VEXKE-701532 format. One line per field, with one value per residue (C-alpha): residue number from 1; x, y, z. Coordinates in pm, whole numbers, plus 32768, in hexadecimal, padded with zeros to 4 digits. Example, Ala and Ser with C-alpha at 12.3 -4.5 7.8 and 13.67 -1.06 7.14 Angstrom:
pos c(1, 2)
c1 c(84CE, 8557)
c2 c(7E3E, 7F96)
c3 c(830C, 82CA)
This chain:
pos c(1, 2, 3, 4, 5, 6, 7, 8, 9, 10, 11, 12, 13, 14, 15, 16, 17, 18, 19, 20, 21, 22, 23, 24, 25, 26, 27, 28, 29, 30, 31, 32, 33, 34, 35, 36, 37, 38, 39, 40, 41, 42, 43, 44, 45, 46, 47, 48, 49, 50, 51, 52, 53, 54, 55, 56, 57, 58, 59, 60, 61, 62, 63, 64, 65, 66, 67, 68, 69, 70, 71, 72, 73, 74, 75, 76, 77, 78, 79, 80, 81, 82, 83, 84, 85, 86, 87, 88, 89, 90, 91, 92, 93, 94, 95, 96, 97, 98, 99, 100, 101, 102, 103, 104, 105, 106, 107, 108, 109, 110)
c1 c(8000, 8086, 8017, 807D, 7FFB, 8042, 809F, 81B2, 830D, 83A2, 8272, 829B, 8410, 83CF, 82B8, 839A, 8485, 8365, 82C9, 840A, 842C, 82BA, 82C5, 8409, 836A, 822C, 82F4, 83C7, 8288, 8260, 8101, 80FC, 801D, 8030, 7EFB, 7F12, 7E6E, 7E5E, 7E91, 7E26, 7D2A, 7C57, 7BE8, 7C9F, 7DE9, 7DB5, 7D67, 7E90, 7F86, 7EF3, 7F0A, 8085, 805E, 8035, 7F9F, 7E4B, 7DB5, 7CA6, 7BB0, 7BCA, 7A5B, 7A95, 7B2C, 7A9A, 7B66, 7CA3, 7C72, 7C35, 7D6B, 7E42, 7DC4, 7DE6, 7F4F, 7FB4, 8009, 808E, 8141, 817B, 820B, 81CF, 81F9, 818A, 81E2, 80C8, 807E, 7F25, 7F70, 8055, 8005, 810F, 8269, 8325, 82B0, 83E1, 8390, 83FA, 8559, 856A, 8512, 8602, 871E, 86CA, 8666, 86AA, 85A5, 848D, 84E9, 8437, 83F0, 84D8)
c2 c(8000, 8154, 8295, 83E1, 8529, 860D, 8732, 866B, 86A3, 855D, 84A0, 8536, 84E7, 837D, 8333, 830F, 8224, 814D, 8151, 80C4, 7FB2, 7F5E, 7F40, 7E76, 7D8A, 7D5C, 7D2D, 7C1F, 7B54, 7B77, 7B9B, 7CE1, 7E0F, 7F68, 8018, 8192, 822A, 839F, 84B1, 85B8, 86C5, 86BE, 85D6, 86B0, 868F, 8518, 84EB, 85BB, 84FF, 83A5, 83D3, 83A6, 8251, 80FD, 804F, 8043, 8143, 8161, 8254, 83B4, 83BB, 828A, 835D, 8272, 8150, 8223, 8296, 8135, 80B2, 81CE, 8186, 800C, 8021, 8148, 8235, 8372, 8419, 8413, 838B, 8232, 80E7, 7FB3, 7E5D, 7D70, 7C09, 7B73, 7A72, 7B16, 7C87, 7D97, 7D06, 7E4A, 7F9C, 8043, 7FF5, 814D, 8122, 7FC1, 8037, 815D, 8078, 7F6B, 8025, 7EF7, 7E11, 7E01, 7DAE, 7C60, 7BB1, 7A8C)
c3 c(8000, 7FA3, 804E, 7FB7, 7F29, 7E03, 7EE7, 7F98, 7EFC, 7F87, 7EFE, 7DA5, 7DA5, 7E0A, 7D11, 7BDB, 7C99, 7D10, 7BB4, 7B1C, 7C22, 7C03, 7A86, 7A91, 7B8F, 7AC3, 7981, 7A29, 7A59, 7BD0, 7C59, 7D12, 7D40, 7DDC, 7E61, 7E79, 7FAD, 7F69, 8068, 7F6A, 7FC4, 7E88, 7D75, 7C77, 7D35, 7D56, 7BE3, 7B74, 7C4F, 7C19, 7A9E, 7AC5, 7B6C, 7AC2, 7BF5, 7C9B, 7D89, 7E89, 7DE6, 7E70, 7ED5, 7FB7, 80CE, 81D4, 814A, 8134, 829B, 831B, 8269, 82EE, 844C, 8428, 83B1, 848D, 8370, 8411, 82EF, 817B, 80A5, 8134, 8082, 8141, 80B7, 810A, 80B4, 80BE, 81CB, 82C8, 829B, 82A6, 827B, 823A, 82BA, 821E, 80B4, 803D, 80CA, 803D, 7EDE, 7EF5, 7F65, 7E61, 7D20, 7C3F, 7CCF, 7DC6, 7F2E, 7F49, 808C, 80CB)
C-alpha cells in the first residue's frame, strides 16, 4: 500500500523510482500490485497525481476506506510504502527505504 499526495515533494520525487521498480517487477512476471491511498485534498489533485501511476488506487471519494486503512496500518506520515502479503500482513513497513536502496528490483520477502 502506498500513501502519498501530489503536494508532497518527497512523494513526487519517489513516484518515478517506484514506477520503474513496479514496471520492472511486473515485466519480470512476478505477481505484484500496489494500491495508492491518496492524502490529497481534492479529486482534481488526486486525478492529476494518480495519472502518473501505473498501479491501482482507492477511489478518492472512498475517504472512509482510506481513513480506515491509514488507522489500521498506523500511517502517520507520507510518503509511506507498506509491503504486505495476503497471509501474514505487513512484512516491511519501510518499503520506501527498501525501494530506494534497491532500485534494480523489488525488495521481496524472504
